[in-house]
GUKEZA-56197 format. One line per 3 residues: number of its first residue (from 0); their letters; for each residue x, y, z of N, C-alpha, C, CB. Coordinates in steps of 0.2 Angstrom, whole numbers. Glycine has a CB too. Layout:
<torpas>
NUM) A) X:Y:Z:X:Y:Z:X:Y:Z:X:Y:Z; ...
</torpas>
This chain:
<torpas>
0) MQY) 323:262:173:318:257:174:312:258:168:314:256:181; 310:252:165:305:253:160:298:253:163:306:247:155; 294:256:159:287:256:161:283:250:159:283:262:158
3) SPN) 279:247:163:274:242:162:268:243:166:278:235:163; 262:240:164:256:240:168:256:237:175:250:237:164; 261:232:175:261:229:182:265:233:187:265:222:181
6) NLI) 269:238:185:273:241:191:271:249:191:280:240:189; 264:250:189:262:257:190:263:260:197:255:258:187; 261:255:202:261:258:209:268:259:211:258:252:213
9) FYV) 273:257:207:280:258:209:282:265:208:285:254:205; 278:269:204:279:276:203:275:281:207:278:277:195; 272:278:212:267:282:216:272:287:220:264:278:222
12) GMV) 278:285:222:282:290:225:285:295:221:287:287:229; 285:294:214:288:298:210:284:303:206:292:294:205; 277:302:207:272:306:203:268:309:209:268:302:198
15) DSG) 264:314:207:259:317:211:253:313:212:258:324:209; 248:315:216:242:311:218:238:311:212:239:314:224; 237:317:208:233:317:202:235:312:197:233:324:199
18) TVE) 241:311:196:243:306:191:241:299:194:251:306:190; 242:297:200:240:291:203:233:289:202:242:290:210; 228:294:203:221:294:202:220:292:195:218:300:205
21) MVR) 223:296:191:222:295:183:223:288:181:226:300:179; 229:285:184:231:278:182:226:273:185:238:277:185; 223:274:191:218:270:194:212:270:190:217:272:201
24) DFG) 210:276:188:204:277:184:205:273:177:202:284:183; 210:274:174:212:271:168:211:263:168:219:272:165; 214:260:174:213:253:175:206:251:176:218:251:181
27) HER) 202:255:180:195:253:181:191:253:175:192:258:186; 192:258:171:189:259:164:190:253:160:190:266:161; 197:251:160:199:246:156:195:239:158:207:245:156
30) EIQ) 195:238:164:192:232:167:184:232:165:192:232:174; 181:238:165:174:239:163:173:237:156:171:246:165; 178:240:152:177:238:144:178:231:143:183:242:141
33) IRR) 183:228:147:184:220:146:177:216:147:190:218:150; 174:218:153:168:215:155:163:216:150:166:217:162; 162:222:148:157:223:143:158:219:136:157:231:141
36) AQK) 164:219:134:166:215:129:164:207:130:173:215:127; 166:205:136:164:198:137:156:197:137:167:196:144; 153:202:140:145:201:140:143:201:133:142:207:144
39) RCL) 145:205:128:143:206:121:145:199:118:147:211:118; 151:196:119:153:190:116:148:184:118:160:188:118; 146:184:125:142:179:128:135:180:125:141:179:135
42) STT) 133:186:124:126:188:121:126:185:114:124:195:122; 131:187:110:131:185:103:131:177:103:137:188:100; 135:174:107:135:167:107:128:164:108:140:164:112
45) LRK) 125:166:113:119:164:115:114:165:109:116:167:122; 114:171:106:109:173:101:110:168:95:110:180:99; 117:166:94:118:162:88:116:155:89:126:162:86
48) LIQ) 117:152:96:114:146:98:107:145:97:116:144:105; 103:151:99:96:151:99:94:151:92:93:157:102; 97:155:87:95:155:80:97:148:77:100:160:77
51) LFL) 102:145:79:103:138:76:98:133:79:110:136:79; 96:133:85:91:129:87:84:130:84:90:130:95; 82:136:83:76:138:79:76:135:72:75:145:80
54) LMW) 82:136:69:83:134:62:82:126:62:90:136:59; 85:123:66:85:115:66:78:113:68:90:112:71; 74:117:72:68:115:74:63:116:68:65:119:80
57) CRR) 64:122:65:60:123:59:61:118:53:61:130:56; 67:116:52:68:111:47:65:104:49:76:110:46; 65:102:56:62:96:58:55:96:57:64:95:65
60) VTQ) 52:102:59:45:103:58:43:102:51:42:109:61; 47:105:46:45:105:39:46:98:37:50:109:35; 51:94:39:52:87:37:46:83:39:58:84:40
63) IGA) 44:84:46:38:80:48:32:82:44:37:82:56; 31:88:42:25:90:38:25:87:32:25:98:38; 31:87:29:32:84:22:30:76:22:39:85:19
66) ITA) 33:73:27:32:66:28:24:65:29:36:63:34; 21:69:33:14:68:35:10:69:28:12:73:40; 12:74:24:8:75:18:9:69:13:11:81:15
69) LLS) 15:66:13:17:61:9:13:55:11:24:59:8; 12:53:17:8:48:20:1:49:18:10:47:27; -1:55:19:-9:56:18:-10:55:10:-10:63:20
72) TFV) -5:57:6:-6:56:-1:-6:49:-3:-1:60:-5; -2:45:0:-1:38:-1:-8:34:1:5:35:3; -10:36:7:-16:33:10:-22:34:5:-18:35:17
75) AIQ) -22:41:3:-28:43:-2:-28:39:-8:-28:50:-3; -21:38:-11:-21:34:-17:-23:27:-16:-14:35:-20; -21:24:-10:-22:17:-9:-30:16:-8:-19:15:-3
78) AFG) -33:21:-5:-40:21:-4:-44:21:-11:-43:26:1; -41:26:-15:-44:27:-21:-44:20:-26:-41:33:-25; -37:17:-25:-36:11:-29:-41:6:-27:-29:9:-28
81) QVG) -42:5:-20:-46:0:-18:-53:1:-20:-46:-1:-10; -56:7:-20:-62:8:-22:-63:8:-30:-65:16:-20; -58:9:-34:-59:9:-41:-57:3:-44:-55:15:-44
84) TST) -54:-2:-41:-52:-8:-43:-57:-14:-41:-45:-10:-42; -56:-20:-44:-60:-25:-42:-56:-31:-40:-65:-27:-48; -60:-36:-37:-56:-42:-35:-60:-48:-37:-56:-42:-27
87) LRG) -57:-53:-39:-60:-60:-41:-56:-65:-37:-59:-61:-49; -60:-69:-33:-58:-74:-29:-62:-80:-30:-56:-72:-22; -60:-86:-27:-64:-92:-27:-60:-98:-24:-66:-93:-34
90) RVS) -63:-104:-26:-60:-110:-23:-61:-115:-29:-64:-112:-17; -56:-120:-29:-55:-125:-34:-56:-132:-31:-49:-125:-38; -61:-136:-33:-62:-142:-30:-64:-147:-35:-67:-142:-24
93) DPR) -64:-154:-33:-67:-159:-38:-74:-160:-37:-63:-166:-37; -78:-164:-41:-85:-165:-40:-87:-168:-33:-87:-170:-45; -82:-171:-29:-84:-173:-23:-83:-168:-17:-80:-179:-21
96) GHI) -81:-162:-19:-80:-157:-15:-73:-156:-12:-84:-157:-9; -68:-161:-14:-61:-161:-11:-57:-155:-15:-58:-168:-13; -54:-152:-10:-50:-146:-13:-45:-148:-18:-47:-142:-7
99) ISG) -43:-144:-22:-38:-145:-27:-33:-139:-27:-40:-146:-35; -27:-141:-24:-22:-136:-23:-17:-136:-29:-18:-137:-17; -14:-131:-31:-9:-131:-36:-12:-130:-43:-5:-137:-36
102) AQL) -18:-128:-43:-21:-127:-50:-19:-120:-53:-29:-127:-49; -17:-120:-59:-15:-114:-62:-21:-110:-65:-10:-116:-68; -21:-104:-64:-26:-100:-66:-23:-94:-70:-31:-97:-60
105) LLY) -26:-93:-76:-24:-88:-80:-30:-83:-82:-20:-90:-87; -29:-77:-81:-34:-72:-82:-33:-67:-88:-36:-68:-75; -37:-67:-92:-37:-63:-98:-43:-58:-99:-37:-67:-105
108) IGN) -42:-53:-103:-47:-48:-104:-50:-49:-112:-45:-41:-103; -56:-52:-112:-58:-53:-119:-54:-58:-123:-59:-47:-123; -53:-57:-129:-49:-61:-133:-42:-59:-134:-52:-62:-140
111) RPE) -40:-55:-130:-33:-53:-130:-28:-59:-128:-32:-47:-125; -23:-59:-131:-18:-65:-130:-14:-64:-124:-14:-66:-136; -13:-58:-122:-8:-57:-116:-12:-58:-109:-6:-50:-116
114) VRS) -8:-61:-105:-11:-63:-98:-12:-57:-94:-7:-69:-95; -18:-56:-91:-18:-50:-87:-16:-52:-80:-26:-48:-86; -17:-58:-77:-14:-59:-71:-14:-67:-70:-19:-56:-65
117) TAV) -10:-69:-65:-10:-77:-64:-11:-78:-57:-3:-79:-67; -13:-84:-55:-13:-86:-48:-13:-94:-48:-20:-84:-45; -11:-96:-42:-11:-104:-41:-15:-105:-34:-4:-106:-40
120) SDH) -20:-110:-35:-24:-112:-29:-19:-114:-23:-29:-117:-31; -21:-112:-17:-17:-114:-11:-19:-120:-8:-17:-108:-6; -16:-122:-2:-18:-128:1:-25:-129:3:-13:-129:7
123) LGQ) -29:-123:3:-36:-124:4:-40:-123:-3:-38:-118:8; -36:-123:-8:-40:-123:-15:-42:-116:-17:-45:-128:-15; -40:-111:-13:-42:-104:-14:-37:-100:-18:-43:-101:-7
126) FEF) -40:-96:-22:-36:-91:-26:-39:-84:-26:-36:-94:-34; -35:-79:-28:-37:-72:-28:-34:-68:-33:-37:-69:-21; -37:-64:-37:-35:-59:-41:-37:-52:-39:-37:-60:-49
129) THL) -32:-48:-37:-34:-41:-34:-31:-36:-39:-30:-41:-28; -34:-30:-38:-32:-24:-41:-34:-25:-49:-25:-22:-40; -39:-27:-50:-42:-28:-57:-45:-22:-60:-46:-34:-58
132) APA) -44:-20:-66:-48:-14:-69:-55:-17:-70:-44:-11:-75; -60:-13:-69:-67:-15:-71:-67:-16:-78:-72:-9:-69; -71:-22:-80:-72:-24:-87:-78:-29:-87:-65:-27:-90
135) SNY) -81:-30:-93:-86:-34:-93:-85:-41:-96:-92:-31:-97; -79:-42:-98:-77:-48:-102:-70:-51:-100:-77:-46:-110; -70:-52:-94:-64:-56:-91:-64:-64:-93:-63:-56:-84
138) RLQ) -59:-67:-95:-59:-74:-97:-54:-77:-92:-57:-74:-104; -56:-83:-89:-52:-87:-85:-51:-94:-87:-56:-87:-78; -45:-96:-87:-43:-103:-89:-40:-106:-83:-37:-103:-95
141) VTH) -42:-112:-81:-40:-116:-76:-37:-123:-78:-46:-117:-70; -31:-125:-76:-28:-131:-78:-25:-134:-72:-23:-130:-84; -25:-141:-72:-21:-145:-67:-20:-152:-70:-25:-145:-60
144) SGY) -14:-154:-68:-12:-161:-70:-17:-166:-68:-5:-162:-68; -19:-170:-73:-24:-175:-71:-31:-173:-71:-22:-178:-64; -32:-167:-73:-39:-164:-74:-40:-161:-81:-41:-159:-68
147) ASI) -46:-161:-83:-47:-158:-90:-47:-150:-88:-53:-160:-93; -44:-146:-92:-44:-139:-91:-51:-136:-93:-39:-136:-96; -52:-130:-90:-59:-127:-90:-57:-119:-92:-63:-127:-84
150) EAA) -62:-117:-96:-61:-109:-98:-68:-106:-97:-58:-109:-105; -68:-100:-94:-75:-97:-94:-73:-90:-96:-77:-96:-86; -78:-87:-101:-77:-81:-104:-83:-76:-102:-77:-81:-111
153) GIP) -82:-70:-102:-87:-65:-101:-88:-63:-94:-93:-67:-105; -84:-64:-90:-85:-63:-82:-85:-55:-81:-79:-67:-78; -90:-53:-79:-90:-45:-78:-88:-43:-71:-97:-43:-79
156) LRA) -84:-38:-70:-82:-35:-64:-83:-27:-64:-74:-37:-63; -87:-25:-59:-88:-18:-59:-83:-15:-54:-95:-16:-56; -82:-8:-54:-78:-5:-50:-79:-6:-42:-78:3:-51
159) GET) -74:-8:-38:-75:-9:-31:-78:-16:-30:-79:-4:-28; -80:-20:-35:-83:-26:-34:-79:-32:-32:-87:-28:-40; -81:-36:-28:-77:-43:-26:-82:-48:-28:-76:-43:-19
162) RQL) -80:-52:-33:-84:-58:-36:-81:-65:-33:-84:-57:-43; -85:-69:-32:-83:-76:-29:-85:-81:-35:-87:-77:-22; -81:-86:-35:-82:-91:-40:-80:-98:-37:-77:-90:-46
165) QIT) -84:-103:-38:-83:-110:-36:-81:-114:-42:-89:-113:-32; -75:-116:-43:-73:-120:-49:-73:-127:-47:-66:-117:-51; -76:-131:-52:-75:-138:-51:-72:-142:-57:-83:-141:-50
168) LDT) -67:-145:-56:-63:-149:-61:-65:-156:-61:-55:-148:-60; -66:-159:-67:-68:-166:-67:-64:-170:-72:-76:-166:-70; -62:-176:-70:-58:-180:-74:-62:-186:-78:-52:-184:-70
171) RRA) -68:-186:-76:-72:-192:-79:-74:-191:-86:-79:-193:-75; -76:-185:-88:-78:-184:-95:-76:-177:-97:-85:-186:-96; -76:-176:-104:-75:-170:-107:-81:-167:-109:-70:-170:-112
174) LTN) -83:-161:-107:-89:-158:-109:-87:-152:-114:-93:-155:-103; -92:-150:-119:-90:-145:-123:-93:-138:-120:-93:-146:-130; -97:-139:-116:-100:-133:-112:-100:-134:-105:-106:-130:-115
177) AVT) -100:-129:-101:-101:-129:-94:-104:-122:-92:-94:-130:-90; -106:-122:-86:-110:-116:-84:-106:-112:-78:-117:-118:-81; -106:-106:-79:-103:-102:-74:-109:-97:-71:-97:-97:-77
180) EVT) -110:-98:-65:-115:-93:-61:-111:-89:-56:-121:-97:-58; -111:-83:-56:-107:-78:-52:-112:-74:-48:-102:-74:-57; -110:-72:-42:-114:-67:-38:-109:-62:-36:-117:-71:-32
183) TAG) -111:-56:-35:-107:-51:-32:-107:-52:-24:-110:-44:-34; -101:-52:-22:-100:-53:-14:-104:-47:-10:-93:-53:-12; -108:-50:-6:-111:-45:-1:-118:-42:-4:-107:-39:0
186) VGQ) -119:-44:-11:-125:-41:-14:-130:-47:-16:-123:-37:-20; -127:-52:-19:-131:-58:-20:-134:-57:-27:-136:-59:-15; -132:-52:-31:-135:-51:-38:-133:-56:-43:-134:-44:-40
189) QVR) -137:-60:-45:-136:-65:-50:-135:-62:-57:-141:-71:-50; -130:-65:-61:-129:-63:-68:-131:-69:-72:-122:-60:-69; -131:-67:-79:-132:-73:-84:-126:-78:-84:-133:-70:-91
192) TLP) -128:-84:-85:-122:-89:-85:-118:-87:-91:-125:-96:-86; -111:-89:-90:-106:-88:-95:-104:-94:-98:-100:-84:-92; -103:-94:-105:-101:-100:-109:-94:-102:-107:-102:-99:-116
195) VRG) -92:-108:-107:-85:-111:-107:-83:-114:-113:-85:-116:-101; -78:-112:-116:-75:-114:-122:-70:-119:-122:-74:-108:-127; -69:-123:-127:-63:-127:-127:-65:-134:-124:-57:-124:-124
198) QAS) -60:-138:-123:-61:-144:-119:-62:-143:-112:-55:-149:-121; -68:-141:-110:-69:-140:-103:-72:-146:-100:-74:-134:-103; -71:-146:-93:-74:-152:-89:-75:-149:-82:-69:-158:-89
201) GTL) -81:-149:-81:-83:-146:-74:-87:-140:-74:-77:-144:-70; -88:-137:-69:-93:-131:-69:-90:-125:-64:-100:-133:-66; -92:-119:-66:-90:-114:-61:-97:-112:-58:-87:-108:-65
204) ETL) -98:-112:-52:-104:-111:-48:-104:-106:-43:-107:-118:-45; -109:-103:-41:-109:-98:-36:-108:-101:-29:-116:-95:-35; -106:-97:-24:-105:-99:-17:-111:-98:-13:-99:-95:-14
207) TPG) -117:-96:-16:-123:-95:-13:-126:-102:-11:-128:-90:-17; -130:-102:-6:-133:-108:-4:-138:-111:-9:-137:-107:3; -138:-117:-10:-142:-120:-15:-139:-121:-22:-148:-117:-15
210) AGA) -133:-117:-23:-130:-117:-30:-126:-124:-31:-126:-111:-31; -127:-127:-37:-123:-133:-38:-126:-137:-43:-123:-137:-32; -123:-142:-45:-125:-147:-51:-130:-152:-48:-120:-150:-54
213) TGG) -137:-151:-50:-142:-156:-48:-145:-160:-54:-147:-152:-44; -142:-160:-59:-145:-164:-65:-147:-159:-70:-151:-168:-63; -151:-161:-75:-153:-156:-80:-150:-159:-87:-151:-149:-79
216) TFG) -151:-155:-92:-149:-157:-99:-142:-156:-99:-153:-153:-104; -139:-160:-104:-132:-160:-105:-129:-153:-107:-130:-164:-111; -124:-151:-103:-121:-144:-104:-124:-139:-100:-122:-143:-111
219) SFP) -129:-140:-96:-131:-135:-91:-133:-138:-85:-137:-131:-95; -134:-133:-80:-135:-136:-73:-140:-131:-70:-129:-136:-68; -146:-133:-68:-151:-129:-64:-148:-127:-57:-158:-132:-63
222) ING) -149:-120:-55:-147:-118:-49:-153:-115:-45:-142:-112:-50; -154:-118:-39:-160:-117:-35:-166:-118:-39:-160:-110:-33; -166:-123:-43:-172:-125:-47:-173:-121:-53:-178:-124:-43
225) SRA) -169:-116:-55:-170:-112:-61:-165:-114:-66:-170:-105:-60; -166:-115:-72:-162:-117:-77:-157:-111:-80:-165:-120:-83; -151:-112:-81:-146:-107:-84:-149:-105:-90:-139:-110:-84
228) Q) -148:-98:-92:-150:-95:-98:-144:-95:-103:-153:-88:-97
</torpas>
């Protein structure tokens, strides 16, 4: 009969008691070794799972930190851009105060031929140019079908400033000069009137109370009783 681990007890009658005890001890020790190996395997598996979890968590935290840093940088850049740039907005109407929508507005810097920005007056006659670099010589052209075009030069814009314009287009006559009176939004600081060149018709006036055409000599309009310089 051949030997196998399953029939060790079969040999009890054929061997002495010392041999039987030795076989039993060997089986018990083997079982202990197997259990220890299983525990080590389980411990290794748990350790690897914990390491994997910590690695994924650290990567997630790093990604969140990077996204937060990027968002903070973007917000800072946007805030800096809003502080460092200027805005020019206003309203286009006719001499009776009726809004004019669809007016084409072209913004230049000085005598440069390239257009800095464009806008179209909306259904309320309003327009807006944003993110403009500070300059002292912006030039604005306003045109609309059925109205004589108007051009104003030397419009100043400081960093972080919002300037309001009231544009009046007229079809009745063509003037060689018109007056632009501009105020700084929220400050009310008046600046010198700006010349309008070309076949201009109409005025560019402030949005402050009392500003408007009230008569005067040809080519200029007094504002609040003072004559444009």
